[in-house]
Steps between C-alpha positions, in 0.01 A plus 500: 500500500411756226641445153574786263398436140746645246358377168211300357595269212218359288417347165189716469251214510137584569388486863742512793806584287334804347357604840850489648630726222212744557561504876872558448433796273249647747744463791810620316671159505719416201339251261636297210515159340462332164207431270461310171581676172208719400424554872249213481280405795183291537284811476683659206809718468652621826459875554807714436484643853661176622877528439561137410770376265375303199662159452489266202444175693125542544296403804730222625808724496314769694427270793857373541 
């Protein structure tokens, strides 16, 4: 049975999370989520094209 995807929620981590955000943007699917303050990721600051909300809890808070 087909499933319709309405939104992709991510923490912006490198790899599959970022790929899902990119795919959502390319397909016109809403994207969002939360990232650590300063938009930190393993590979440096997260690009501003990803509309993620900054949180103060750091990496652990992002993955909750």
